[in-house]
Each structure stands twice: as C-alpha cells, then as structure tokens.
N, CA, C and O atoms as a DFTB+ gen file, in Angstrom:
736 C
 N C O
     1  1      12.566     -16.357      13.127
     2  2      13.556     -15.941      13.505
     3  2      14.734     -16.734      13.884
     4  3      14.596     -17.893      14.276
     5  1      15.962     -16.134      13.782
     6  2      17.301     -17.391      13.560
     7  2      17.951     -16.451      14.780
     8  3      17.848     -15.330      15.279
     9  1      18.375     -17.164      14.853
    10  2      19.070     -16.875      16.647
    11  2      20.760     -17.513      16.304
    12  3      20.796     -18.464      15.523
    13  1      21.852     -17.101      16.764
    14  2      23.137     -17.817      16.451
    15  2      23.822     -16.991      17.680
    16  3      23.806     -15.782      17.911
    17  1      24.322     -17.879      18.260
    18  2      25.022     -17.356      19.618
    19  2      26.560     -16.926      19.142
    20  3      26.877     -17.505      18.103
    21  1      27.376     -16.218      19.564
    22  2      28.353     -15.886      18.758
    23  2      29.914     -16.385      19.764
    24  3      30.020     -17.558      20.121
    25  1      30.911     -15.448      20.087
    26  2      31.812     -16.292      20.455
    27  2      31.935     -16.651      21.881
    28  3      32.490     -17.581      22.466
    29  1      31.218     -15.582      22.276
    30  2      31.105     -15.589      23.825
    31  2      29.125     -15.982      24.178
    32  3      28.334     -15.058      24.375
    33  1      28.807     -17.069      24.181
    34  2      27.918     -18.027      23.513
    35  2      26.326     -16.857      24.278
    36  3      25.202     -16.793      23.779
    37  1      26.864     -16.046      25.666
    38  2      25.636     -15.381      26.273
    39  2      25.266     -14.305      24.928
    40  3      24.103     -14.071      24.599
    41  1      26.136     -13.872      24.420
    42  2      25.487     -12.561      23.747
    43  2      25.173     -13.497      22.202
    44  3      25.537     -14.472      21.544
    45  1      24.273     -12.419      22.250
    46  2      23.184     -13.448      20.722
    47  2      23.009     -12.734      19.413
    48  3      22.441     -11.677      19.692
    49  1      23.158     -12.779      18.512
    50  2      22.233     -12.133      17.033
    51  2      21.783     -12.784      16.258
    52  3      22.177     -13.590      15.416
    53  1      20.379     -12.157      16.777
    54  2      18.903     -12.199      16.521
    55  2      18.527     -11.566      15.038
    56  3      18.831     -10.388      14.850
    57  1      17.869     -12.313      13.966
    58  2      17.285     -11.556      12.968
    59  2      15.823     -12.449      13.274
    60  3      15.394     -13.601      13.348
    61  1      15.465     -11.198      13.376
    62  2      13.728     -11.908      13.089
    63  2      13.307     -11.658      11.498
    64  3      13.747     -10.786      10.749
    65  1      12.463     -12.542      11.249
    66  2      11.700     -12.572       9.493
    67  2      11.171     -11.082       9.402
    68  3      10.831     -10.284      10.276
    69  1      11.224     -11.007       8.077
    70  2      10.684     -10.276       7.554
    71  2       9.563     -10.432       6.631
    72  3       9.872     -11.300       5.814
    73  1       8.635     -10.063       6.451
    74  2       7.547     -10.702       5.754
    75  2       6.869      -9.219       4.598
    76  3       5.924      -8.483       4.880
    77  1       7.770      -9.169       3.260
    78  2       6.923      -8.377       2.395
    79  2       6.618      -8.455       1.756
    80  3       6.595      -9.640       1.421
    81  1       5.928      -7.389       0.618
    82  2       5.240      -7.135      -0.412
    83  2       5.510      -5.812      -1.496
    84  3       6.487      -5.109      -1.754
    85  1       4.369      -5.868      -1.882
    86  2       4.149      -4.510      -2.902
    87  2       4.127      -3.033      -1.396
    88  3       4.284      -1.817      -1.497
    89  1       3.939      -3.662      -0.518
    90  2       3.472      -2.392       0.146
    91  2       4.586      -1.985       1.102
    92  3       4.554      -0.818       1.494
    93  1       5.657      -2.847       1.576
    94  2       6.798      -2.862       2.211
    95  2       6.891      -3.903       2.994
    96  3       6.576      -4.995       2.521
    97  1       7.192      -3.844       3.908
    98  2       7.377      -4.806       4.718
    99  2       6.878      -5.168       6.451
   100  3       6.712      -4.110       7.058
   101  1       6.634      -6.337       7.270
   102  2       6.017      -6.744       8.379
   103  2       7.297      -6.843       9.118
   104  3       8.311      -7.059       8.453
   105  1       7.371      -6.740      10.158
   106  2       8.365      -7.616      10.954
   107  2       7.758      -7.965      12.424
   108  3       7.308      -6.951      12.958
   109  1       7.645      -9.012      13.127
   110  2       8.099      -8.929      14.910
   111  2       8.775      -8.879      15.392
   112  3       9.240      -9.964      15.741
   113  1       9.419      -7.731      15.833
   114  2      11.045      -7.879      16.292
   115  2      10.902      -7.997      18.035
   116  3      11.944      -8.272      18.630
   117  1      10.121      -7.873      18.543
   118  2       9.871      -8.963      19.675
   119  2       8.701      -9.411      20.000
   120  3       7.695      -8.702      19.965
   121  1       8.705     -10.709      20.371
   122  2       8.020     -11.176      21.249
   123  2       8.636     -12.287      22.491
   124  3       9.471     -13.184      22.373
   125  1       7.817     -11.802      23.769
   126  2       8.310     -12.142      24.724
   127  2       8.729     -13.792      25.215
   128  3       9.627     -14.193      25.955
   129  1       7.510     -14.628      24.346
   130  2       7.501     -16.296      24.556
   131  2       9.009     -16.559      23.757
   132  3      10.040     -16.945      24.308
   133  1       8.822     -16.215      22.201
   134  2       9.997     -16.801      21.619
   135  2      11.171     -16.316      21.747
   136  3      12.027     -17.118      21.373
   137  1      11.601     -15.277      22.141
   138  2      12.458     -14.712      23.105
   139  2      13.224     -15.247      24.444
   140  3      14.394     -15.062      24.778
   141  1      12.339     -15.864      25.004
   142  2      12.325     -15.829      26.306
   143  2      13.137     -17.449      25.586
   144  3      14.303     -17.800      25.765
   145  1      12.207     -18.079      24.885
   146  2      12.898     -19.691      24.519
   147  2      14.346     -19.608      24.336
   148  3      15.195     -20.368      24.801
   149  1      14.554     -18.315      23.405
   150  2      15.775     -18.266      22.646
   151  2      16.773     -17.482      23.611
   152  3      17.762     -16.952      23.106
   153  1      16.600     -17.413      24.648
   154  2      17.203     -17.480      25.683
   155  2      17.919     -15.628      26.374
   156  3      18.917     -15.344      27.036
   157  1      16.859     -14.830      25.815
   158  2      16.480     -13.699      26.582
   159  2      15.522     -13.245      26.950
   160  3      14.534     -13.033      26.246
   161  1      15.628     -13.011      28.113
   162  2      14.786     -13.269      29.736
   163  2      14.181     -11.574      29.187
   164  3      14.785     -10.781      28.465
   165  1      12.663     -11.397      29.894
   166  2      12.628     -10.378      30.347
   167  2      12.060      -9.705      31.166
   168  3      11.326     -10.662      31.411
   169  1      11.780      -9.120      31.683
   170  2      10.665      -7.816      30.719
   171  2      11.951      -6.767      30.593
   172  3      13.005      -6.586      31.203
   173  1      11.266      -6.182      29.454
   174  2      11.840      -5.192      29.177
   175  2      11.281      -4.044      29.614
   176  3      10.157      -3.824      29.163
   177  1      11.946      -2.868      30.713
   178  2      11.692      -2.164      30.939
   179  2      11.389      -0.105      30.514
   180  3      10.802       0.879      30.964
   181  1      12.313      -0.542      29.337
   182  2      12.909       0.818      28.752
   183  2      13.156       0.512      27.643
   184  3      13.840      -0.416      27.212
   185  1      12.198       1.857      26.769
   186  2      13.432       1.225      25.281
   187  2      14.332       2.666      25.173
   188  3      14.154       3.750      25.726
   189  1      15.350       2.218      24.244
   190  2      16.052       3.962      24.420
   191  2      16.100       4.102      22.209
   192  3      16.145       3.279      21.294
   193  1      16.067       5.194      22.282
   194  2      16.190       5.670      20.888
   195  2      17.628       6.887      20.570
   196  3      17.957       7.746      21.388
   197  1      18.205       6.707      19.420
   198  2      19.275       7.008      19.464
   199  2      20.020       7.786      17.777
   200  3      20.688       7.086      17.017
   201  1      19.802       8.864      17.568
   202  2      20.203       9.150      15.743
   203  2      21.885       9.814      16.500
   204  3      22.213      10.613      17.377
   205  1      22.597       8.853      15.468
   206  2      23.326       9.430      15.096
   207  2      23.822      10.280      13.743
   208  3      23.858       9.659      12.681
   209  1      24.265      11.909      13.768
   210  2      23.942      12.172      12.173
   211  2      25.239      12.017      11.470
   212  3      25.334      12.544      10.362
   213  1      26.274      11.355      11.967
   214  2      27.549      11.334      11.397
   215  2      28.281       9.959      11.374
   216  3      28.460       9.416      12.464
   217  1      28.679       9.401      10.357
   218  2      29.781       8.401      10.323
   219  2      30.657       8.871      11.012
   220  3      31.316       9.903      10.884
   221  1      30.663       7.562      12.265
   222  2      31.912       7.721      13.225
   223  2      31.497       8.331      14.481
   224  3      32.242       8.600      15.424
   225  1      30.230       8.527      14.408
   226  2      29.763       8.786      15.916
   227  2      29.820       7.495      16.771
   228  3      29.152       6.523      16.420
   229  1      30.802       7.439      18.178
   230  2      30.989       6.304      18.934
   231  2      30.202       6.598      20.063
   232  3      30.312       7.704      20.592
   233  1      29.182       5.491      20.638
   234  2      28.614       5.616      22.040
   235  2      29.088       4.333      22.665
   236  3      28.937       3.278      22.050
   237  1      29.759       4.368      24.079
   238  2      30.181       3.459      24.770
   239  2      31.523       3.927      24.820
   240  3      31.929       5.013      24.404
   241  1      32.271       2.894      25.440
   242  2      31.566       1.664      26.289
   243  2      30.718       1.678      27.661
   244  3      31.300       1.865      28.730
   245  1      29.786       1.542      27.619
   246  2      28.801       1.460      29.030
   247  2      28.365       0.390      29.770
   248  3      28.714      -0.735      29.412
   249  1      27.800       0.502      30.551
   250  2      27.185      -0.927      31.599
   251  2      26.414       0.281      32.319
   252  3      26.525       1.491      32.122
   253  1      25.382      -0.609      33.449
   254  2      25.285      -0.178      34.624
   255  2      25.223      -1.502      35.672
   256  3      24.904      -2.652      35.370
   257  1      25.692      -0.902      37.215
   258  2      25.993      -2.362      38.035
   259  2      24.964      -2.345      39.078
   260  3      24.028      -1.640      38.702
   261  1      24.793      -2.786      40.104
   262  2      23.638      -3.458      40.689
   263  2      23.796      -2.114      41.591
   264  3      24.666      -1.431      42.131
   265  1      22.386      -2.180      41.401
   266  2      21.487      -2.602      41.799
   267  2      20.473      -2.350      40.540
   268  3      19.259      -2.493      40.685
   269  1      20.975      -2.021      39.474
   270  2      20.370      -1.521      38.173
   271  2      21.062      -1.846      36.719
   272  3      21.241      -1.183      35.697
   273  1      21.339      -3.083      37.091
   274  2      22.349      -4.042      36.049
   275  2      20.966      -4.089      35.047
   276  3      19.793      -4.363      35.302
   277  1      21.678      -3.681      33.756
   278  2      20.572      -3.643      32.639
   279  2      21.080      -4.850      31.267
   280  3      22.276      -4.878      30.973
   281  1      20.166      -5.710      30.571
   282  2      20.451      -6.264      29.452
   283  2      20.083      -5.300      28.270
   284  3      19.241      -4.422      28.457
   285  1      20.619      -5.431      27.217
   286  2      19.814      -4.388      25.783
   287  2      20.043      -5.179      24.803
   288  3      21.109      -5.759      24.597
   289  1      18.854      -5.255      24.014
   290  2      18.258      -5.463      22.534
   291  2      18.238      -4.904      22.001
   292  3      17.173      -4.288      21.992
   293  1      19.625      -4.304      20.650
   294  2      19.523      -3.283      20.277
   295  2      19.463      -3.806      18.510
   296  3      20.041      -4.773      18.014
   297  1      18.516      -2.746      17.791
   298  2      18.691      -2.979      16.706
   299  2      18.754      -1.374      16.083
   300  3      18.736      -0.333      16.740
   301  1      18.832      -1.527      14.654
   302  2      19.309      -0.575      13.703
   303  2      17.914      -0.140      13.206
   304  3      17.120      -1.077      13.130
   305  1      17.451       1.035      12.862
   306  2      16.022       1.227      12.608
   307  2      16.514       2.145      10.533
   308  3      15.826       2.125       9.513
   309  1      17.745       2.700      10.747
   310  2      18.193       3.344       9.612
   311  2      19.329       3.790      10.128
   312  3      19.633       4.536      11.058
   313  1      20.126       2.917       8.993
   314  2      21.801       3.073       8.640
   315  2      22.453       1.983       9.024
   316  3      21.975       0.849       9.018
   317  1      23.870       2.371       9.465
   318  2      23.990       0.873       9.826
   319  2      25.339       1.092      11.331
   320  3      26.115       2.043      11.242
   321  1      25.428       0.194      12.488
   322  2      26.559       0.193      13.290
   323  2      27.730      -1.159      13.491
   324  3      27.664      -2.298      13.028
   325  1      28.403      -0.757      14.046
   326  2      29.368      -1.791      14.316
   327  2      29.140      -1.995      15.659
   328  3      29.691      -1.147      16.362
   329  1      28.493      -2.862      16.272
   330  2      28.063      -2.970      17.367
   331  2      28.693      -4.177      18.292
   332  3      28.701      -5.354      17.931
   333  1      29.220      -3.698      19.542
   334  2      30.522      -4.400      20.455
   335  2      29.956      -4.676      21.873
   336  3      29.369      -3.751      22.436
   337  1      30.108      -6.084      22.607
   338  2      29.693      -6.336      23.971
   339  2      31.408      -6.444      24.297
   340  3      32.246      -6.639      23.417
   341  1      31.624      -6.320      25.339
   342  2      32.924      -6.788      26.102
   343  2      32.411      -7.426      27.626
   344  3      31.786      -6.749      28.442
   345  1      32.653      -8.308      27.757
   346  2      32.737      -8.792      29.130
   347  2      33.219      -8.298      30.381
   348  3      34.344      -8.568      30.801
   349  1      32.440      -7.619      30.953
   350  2      32.825      -7.220      32.041
   351  2      32.880      -8.004      33.527
   352  3      33.133      -7.584      34.656
   353  1      32.539      -9.296      33.028
   354  2      32.380     -10.357      34.777
   355  2      33.842     -10.752      34.853
   356  3      34.330     -11.575      34.078
   357  1      34.638     -10.042      35.967
   358  2      35.739     -10.220      36.672
   359  2      35.755     -11.899      36.430
   360  3      36.652     -12.378      35.737
   361  1      35.156     -12.400      36.780
   362  2      35.519     -13.944      37.382
   363  2      34.987     -15.096      36.198
   364  3      35.101     -16.303      36.412
   365  1      34.512     -14.657      35.178
   366  2      34.197     -15.193      33.917
   367  2      35.247     -15.703      33.122
   368  3      36.300     -15.462      33.712
   369  1      35.464     -16.328      31.999
   370  2      36.680     -17.500      31.802
   371  2      37.065     -16.308      30.213
   372  3      38.082     -16.293      29.520
   373  1      35.677     -15.367      30.083
   374  2      36.115     -14.231      28.860
   375  2      36.296     -12.870      29.146
   376  3      36.420     -11.986      28.298
   377  1      36.309     -12.720      30.406
   378  2      36.655     -11.279      31.062
   379  2      37.238     -10.462      30.055
   380  3      38.428     -10.413      30.369
   381  1      37.080      -9.837      29.091
   382  2      37.754      -8.319      28.955
   383  2      37.780      -8.857      27.338
   384  3      38.298      -8.099      26.517
   385  1      37.209     -10.194      26.860
   386  2      37.236     -10.646      25.378
   387  2      36.010      -9.476      25.061
   388  3      35.443      -8.688      25.818
   389  1      35.876      -9.722      23.659
   390  2      34.732      -9.034      22.733
   391  2      33.643      -9.810      21.949
   392  3      33.900     -11.011      21.860
   393  1      32.506      -9.421      21.368
   394  2      32.215     -10.051      20.249
   395  2      31.474      -8.881      19.774
   396  3      30.736      -8.148      20.431
   397  1      31.919      -8.787      17.972
   398  2      30.763      -7.739      17.586
   399  2      29.925      -8.310      16.543
   400  3      30.020      -9.496      16.228
   401  1      29.233      -7.627      16.082
   402  2      28.706      -7.445      14.539
   403  2      28.085      -6.477      13.889
   404  3      28.080      -5.467      14.592
   405  1      27.526      -6.304      12.814
   406  2      27.389      -5.092      12.165
   407  2      25.862      -5.384      11.849
   408  3      25.522      -6.359      11.179
   409  1      24.940      -4.439      12.396
   410  2      23.506      -4.336      12.445
   411  2      23.218      -2.896      11.484
   412  3      23.735      -1.781      11.543
   413  1      22.507      -3.278      10.884
   414  2      21.639      -2.306       9.652
   415  2      20.091      -2.931       9.647
   416  3      19.439      -3.924       9.969
   417  1      19.975      -1.381       8.937
   418  2      18.383      -1.509       8.603
   419  2      18.293      -2.429       7.369
   420  3      17.186      -2.532       6.842
   421  1      19.171      -3.003       6.931
   422  2      19.607      -3.749       5.399
   423  2      19.475      -5.722       6.144
   424  3      18.713      -6.618       5.781
   425  1      20.326      -5.733       6.998
   426  2      20.546      -7.068       7.782
   427  2      19.335      -7.171       8.697
   428  3      18.903      -8.275       9.029
   429  1      18.831      -6.137       9.070
   430  2      17.803      -6.615      10.047
   431  2      18.234      -7.303      11.021
   432  3      17.354      -7.772      11.743
   433  1      19.280      -7.521      11.287
   434  2      19.445      -8.403      13.038
   435  2      19.545      -7.367      13.977
   436  3      19.533      -6.186      13.631
   437  1      19.656      -7.784      15.312
   438  2      19.743      -7.297      16.487
   439  2      20.890      -7.806      17.876
   440  3      21.625      -8.741      17.559
   441  1      21.001      -7.475      18.763
   442  2      21.673      -8.273      19.091
   443  2      21.447      -8.224      21.086
   444  3      20.830      -7.516      21.882
   445  1      22.039      -9.002      21.134
   446  2      21.333      -9.344      22.637
   447  2      22.658      -8.817      23.533
   448  3      23.727      -9.314      23.178
   449  1      22.692      -8.179      24.287
   450  2      23.677      -8.138      25.371
   451  2      23.067      -8.136      26.750
   452  3      22.368      -7.315      27.345
   453  1      23.519      -9.235      27.043
   454  2      23.191      -9.505      28.575
   455  2      23.689      -8.636      29.670
   456  3      24.777      -8.079      29.517
   457  1      22.977      -8.456      30.803
   458  2      24.095      -7.647      32.036
   459  2      25.470      -8.341      32.243
   460  3      25.764      -9.519      32.038
   461  1      26.113      -7.485      32.624
   462  2      27.617      -7.625      33.101
   463  2      28.521      -7.596      31.464
   464  3      29.578      -8.190      31.252
   465  1      27.967      -6.976      30.738
   466  2      28.413      -6.699      29.415
   467  2      28.869      -4.951      29.410
   468  3      28.368      -4.008      30.023
   469  1      29.440      -4.979      28.934
   470  2      30.104      -3.058      28.305
   471  2      29.550      -3.552      26.738
   472  3      29.531      -4.545      26.011
   473  1      29.121      -2.119      26.773
   474  2      28.319      -2.271      25.352
   475  2      28.998      -0.853      24.627
   476  3      29.421       0.121      25.251
   477  1      28.979      -1.001      23.341
   478  2      29.157       0.077      22.640
   479  2      28.872       0.081      21.075
   480  3      28.590      -0.999      20.556
   481  1      28.927       1.197      20.310
   482  2      29.012       0.701      18.899
   483  2      29.136       1.977      18.298
   484  3      28.400       2.830      18.795
   485  1      30.141       2.484      17.011
   486  2      29.970       3.314      16.253
   487  2      29.097       2.971      15.010
   488  3      28.605       1.862      14.800
   489  1      28.949       4.247      14.083
   490  2      28.158       4.420      13.615
   491  2      28.785       4.535      12.027
   492  3      29.521       5.515      11.911
   493  1      28.656       3.831      10.948
   494  2      28.913       3.291       9.638
   495  2      28.600       3.993       8.323
   496  3      29.107       3.958       7.202
   497  1      27.395       4.760       8.971
   498  2      26.533       5.590       7.813
   499  2      26.398       6.816       8.750
   500  3      26.488       6.766       9.977
   501  1      26.177       7.891       8.029
   502  2      25.295       9.167       8.435
   503  2      23.927       9.155       8.814
   504  3      23.322       8.084       8.753
   505  1      23.399      10.092       9.162
   506  2      21.957       9.956       9.887
   507  2      21.032       7.975      10.173
   508  3      20.045       7.397       9.719
   509  1      22.210       7.638      11.222
   510  2      21.865       5.808      11.869
   511  2      20.847       6.395      12.924
   512  3      20.814       7.530      13.399
   513  1      20.156       5.484      13.124
   514  2      19.369       5.345      13.742
   515  2      19.084       3.863      15.140
   516  3      18.521       2.815      14.823
   517  1      19.426       4.038      16.088
   518  2      19.383       2.720      16.910
   519  2      18.534       2.723      17.719
   520  3      18.296       3.854      18.143
   521  1      18.108       2.157      18.024
   522  2      16.812       1.124      19.423
   523  2      17.055       0.402      20.207
   524  3      17.595      -0.488      19.550
   525  1      17.063       0.106      21.157
   526  2      17.649      -0.509      22.171
   527  2      16.474      -0.657      23.431
   528  3      16.236       0.303      24.163
   529  1      15.597      -2.314      23.626
   530  2      15.258      -2.408      24.472
   531  2      16.150      -2.757      25.734
   532  3      17.128      -3.481      25.550
   533  1      15.860      -2.268      27.048
   534  2      17.004      -2.573      28.250
   535  2      15.965      -3.326      29.100
   536  3      14.760      -3.159      28.913
   537  1      16.565      -4.350      30.253
   538  2      15.630      -5.066      31.065
   539  2      16.630      -4.434      32.450
   540  3      17.550      -3.617      32.500
   541  1      16.028      -5.146      33.330
   542  2      16.572      -5.000      34.562
   543  2      16.596      -3.743      35.193
   544  3      15.429      -3.585      35.551
   545  1      17.309      -2.659      35.572
   546  2      17.316      -1.128      36.230
   547  2      17.152      -0.255      35.380
   548  3      17.891      -0.585      34.453
   549  1      16.631       0.675      35.113
   550  2      15.903       1.936      34.219
   551  2      17.414       2.481      34.597
   552  3      18.209       1.898      35.334
   553  1      17.615       3.694      33.940
   554  2      18.957       4.617      33.701
   555  2      19.271       4.854      35.414
   556  3      18.344       5.063      36.196
   557  1      20.424       4.800      35.765
   558  2      20.509       5.103      37.239
   559  2      22.274       5.994      37.239
   560  3      23.453       5.638      37.219
   561  1      21.800       6.785      37.260
   562  2      23.452       7.870      37.190
   563  2      24.327       7.196      37.971
   564  3      25.468       6.966      37.570
   565  1      23.759       6.684      39.544
   566  2      24.927       5.927      40.368
   567  2      25.431       4.882      39.684
   568  3      26.651       4.721      39.624
   569  1      24.520       3.995      39.051
   570  2      24.829       2.827      38.620
   571  2      26.316       2.658      37.192
   572  3      27.297       1.975      36.896
   573  1      25.686       3.572      36.848
   574  2      25.974       3.695      35.621
   575  2      28.163       3.860      35.834
   576  3      28.830       4.386      36.726
   577  1      28.678       2.958      34.253
   578  2      30.007       2.746      34.690
   579  2      30.401       2.668      33.158
   580  3      29.563       2.455      32.281
   581  1      31.967       2.892      32.873
   582  2      31.937       2.596      30.992
   583  2      33.647       2.581      31.486
   584  3      34.152       2.802      32.587
   585  1      34.237       2.234      30.215
   586  2      35.053       2.351      30.060
   587  2      36.028       3.057      28.757
   588  3      35.443       2.481      27.840
   589  1      36.826       3.682      28.227
   590  2      37.215       4.418      27.148
   591  2      37.059       2.901      25.972
   592  3      37.101       1.680      26.122
   593  1      36.936       3.510      25.231
   594  2      36.492       2.993      24.050
   595  2      37.572       2.588      22.997
   596  3      37.359       1.869      22.021
   597  1      38.992       3.266      23.408
   598  2      40.390       2.702      23.024
   599  2      41.478       2.208      23.626
   600  3      42.671       2.146      23.327
   601  1      40.771       1.842      24.611
   602  2      41.794       1.138      25.879
   603  2      42.761      -0.046      25.105
   604  3      42.620      -1.000      24.340
   605  1      43.305       0.322      25.477
   606  2      45.010      -0.126      24.209
   607  2      44.683      -2.346      24.882
   608  3      44.898      -3.368      24.230
   609  1      44.191      -2.209      26.183
   610  2      44.365      -3.896      26.166
   611  2      43.050      -4.370      25.943
   612  3      42.691      -5.523      26.185
   613  1      42.535      -3.725      25.610
   614  2      41.010      -4.533      24.909
   615  2      41.179      -4.242      23.504
   616  3      40.375      -4.812      22.766
   617  1      42.248      -3.303      22.823
   618  2      42.152      -4.041      21.749
   619  2      41.056      -3.809      20.145
   620  3      41.277      -4.252      19.018
   621  1      39.863      -2.943      20.646
   622  2      38.754      -3.130      19.948
   623  2      38.980      -3.102      18.210
   624  3      40.071      -2.655      17.857
   625  1      38.369      -3.386      17.504
   626  2      39.090      -2.985      16.209
   627  2      37.960      -2.698      15.513
   628  3      37.243      -3.210      14.653
   629  1      38.044      -1.612      16.232
   630  2      36.759      -0.190      15.598
   631  2      37.258       0.110      14.302
   632  3      38.323       0.591      13.916
   633  1      36.122      -0.333      13.659
   634  2      36.101      -0.209      12.246
   635  2      36.089       1.257      10.934
   636  3      35.712       1.282       9.763
   637  1      36.703       2.346      11.859
   638  2      36.618       3.898      11.757
   639  2      38.226       4.301      12.460
   640  3      38.914       4.116      13.463
   641  1      38.221       5.042      11.002
   642  2      39.768       5.420      11.658
   643  2      39.661       6.888      13.048
   644  3      39.082       7.957      13.240
   645  1      40.580       6.039      13.647
   646  2      40.463       7.048      15.238
   647  2      40.347       8.182      14.637
   648  3      39.149       8.461      14.602
   649  1      41.047       9.075      14.087
   650  2      40.935      10.374      13.666
   651  2      39.478      10.986      13.732
   652  3      39.053      11.846      14.504
   653  1      38.705      10.184      12.524
   654  2      37.882      10.319      12.484
   655  2      36.485       9.775      13.358
   656  3      35.419       9.457      12.830
   657  1      36.743       9.761      14.618
   658  2      35.681       9.012      15.742
   659  2      35.215      10.314      16.512
   660  3      35.910      10.906      17.337
   661  1      34.053      10.640      16.158
   662  2      33.325      11.525      16.946
   663  2      32.700      11.229      18.372
   664  3      31.667      10.608      18.625
   665  1      33.397      11.701      19.045
   666  2      32.636      10.524      21.331
   667  2      32.369      11.430      22.114
   668  3      33.269      12.266      22.198
   669  1      31.450      11.621      22.760
   670  2      31.126      12.790      23.879
   671  2      32.517      12.782      25.044
   672  3      33.196      11.860      25.494
   673  1      32.539      14.146      25.239
   674  2      33.323      14.383      26.241
   675  2      33.316      13.355      27.423
   676  3      34.344      12.885      27.912
   677  1      32.002      13.051      27.839
   678  2      32.101      11.916      29.194
   679  2      32.653      10.550      28.376
   680  3      33.032       9.787      29.265
   681  1      32.808      10.079      27.407
   682  2      32.477       8.900      27.086
   683  2      34.573       9.278      26.824
   684  3      35.279       8.279      26.958
   685  1      35.095      10.242      26.588
   686  2      36.003      10.656      26.486
   687  2      37.309      10.595      27.709
   688  3      38.537      10.509      27.699
   689  1      36.455      10.676      28.498
   690  2      37.508      10.963      29.529
   691  2      37.049       9.248      30.877
   692  3      37.270       9.100      32.079
   693  1      36.504       8.500      30.025
   694  2      36.367       7.277      30.637
   695  2      38.117       5.979      31.478
   696  3      39.235       6.108      30.981
   697  1      37.938       5.258      32.314
   698  2      39.369       5.029      32.363
   699  2      39.152       3.577      31.439
   700  3      38.153       3.208      30.821
   701  1      40.508       2.903      31.604
   702  2      41.204       1.332      30.980
   703  2      39.779       0.986      32.079
   704  3      39.158       1.600      32.946
   705  1      39.723      -0.551      31.347
   706  2      39.309      -1.644      32.216
   707  2      39.873      -2.016      33.657
   708  3      39.335      -2.140      34.757
   709  1      41.623      -2.186      33.040
   710  2      42.267      -2.487      34.054
   711  2      42.382      -1.266      35.212
   712  3      43.230      -1.549      36.059
   713  1      41.971      -0.470      35.350
   714  2      41.489       0.577      36.441
   715  2      40.714       0.611      37.352
   716  3      40.753       1.102      38.480
   717  1      39.761      -0.127      36.617
   718  2      38.368      -0.478      37.356
   719  2      38.238      -1.438      38.637
   720  3      39.047      -2.310      38.953
   721  1      37.162      -1.129      39.248
   722  2      37.113      -2.310      40.598
   723  2      36.163      -2.847      39.631
   724  3      35.559      -2.371      38.670
   725  1      36.232      -4.142      40.267
   726  2      34.953      -5.225      39.653
   727  2      34.194      -5.264      39.706
   728  3      33.868      -5.294      40.893
   729  1      32.853      -5.319      38.639
   730  2      31.910      -4.451      39.301
   731  2      30.757      -5.754      38.992
   732  3      29.560      -5.531      39.174
   733  1      31.220      -7.077      38.526
   734  2      29.974      -7.928      38.385
   735  2      31.072      -9.824      39.093
   736  3      30.468     -10.895      39.170
C-alpha cells in the first residue's frame, strides 16, 4: 500500500496494491492494522455508496459536527471523480485551504478525509460509482453542515464547466464558509 500525505498532511492519498492475473485482480482495500499504522484511525461504522449517472454531478461540500464528526475513506469503483477536502478547522493554519486528487477505478487510489474537513467531489465520467467508509458518528441530520461548492473565497478549481454542474437543490442553497459559525 502506498500512502502519500497531501499539501495538508492530515489528508492522505492511499493506493492499495492490486494483484492481477488472467481472471482479473484482487486488492485489499482496507486493513485496520495497516491503515492505523498509516494514520487512518478506525473504527469505521458505516459504508456509503453513490451512483452519479452524469458527468459533472457535484456532491458537497459536506461535513458533520460534534457529536457526530466523521472521517471518510473515499474510493471509486467505476468511473472517476475530482475529490476535494477543505480544512474547516477555524484554529488551523490551513483553515479554508483545500487539497484534491483524482480518484478513479483505473488508478485505484483512495482519499482519507479526516474529521474537521469539508468534503466534496465532482464526477469526471458518466455512471461513476463512489464508495466511502465513515468513522466517528453515524449520519446525523442535526450535525450536518455544508458550504456552497462555488464559494468565491475558497475558489476551488473544479475541473468541469460551472454551467455543466449538476447539484442538488439542498447543496445549491448552502452558505459560504465565511457565513458559517466555527464548527471545529
């Protein structure tokens, strides 16, 4: 397993090994001991799976606050996404900054997004399937928070034309980060 800290070192790009033969491949995508040694704590308490049928489908930017703060280990089973983590920890030196990575079925990479970060992604291919494991708290409507995907202060370099972005009504109404009370 290859583990690469990104520019915000708490966010990790993890690429598990794949062992292929004429039948296909085998890969260990989660191992509690190895991932804990790499700085990805458990326990994971929930798995989520999303299908996005169209290229340009954007989900985010989301997080959960106490008592249900979540970390996420994100991977792509089919297709590709541009995945982003934004530091929402007000006291952090990297508050409001982001790191991103392209995750795809082909590159087999996963992104560890710890608690205290907003998370979002946009699909780069149609019929993209994303699965992520969640630590911390279960989904909790009362703890859910979010920031608008095109917040001009964040200036995220989404790799799709804004006119092509497909976003939920709920996500389209989210506030800018500067309008939010401190969460972490």
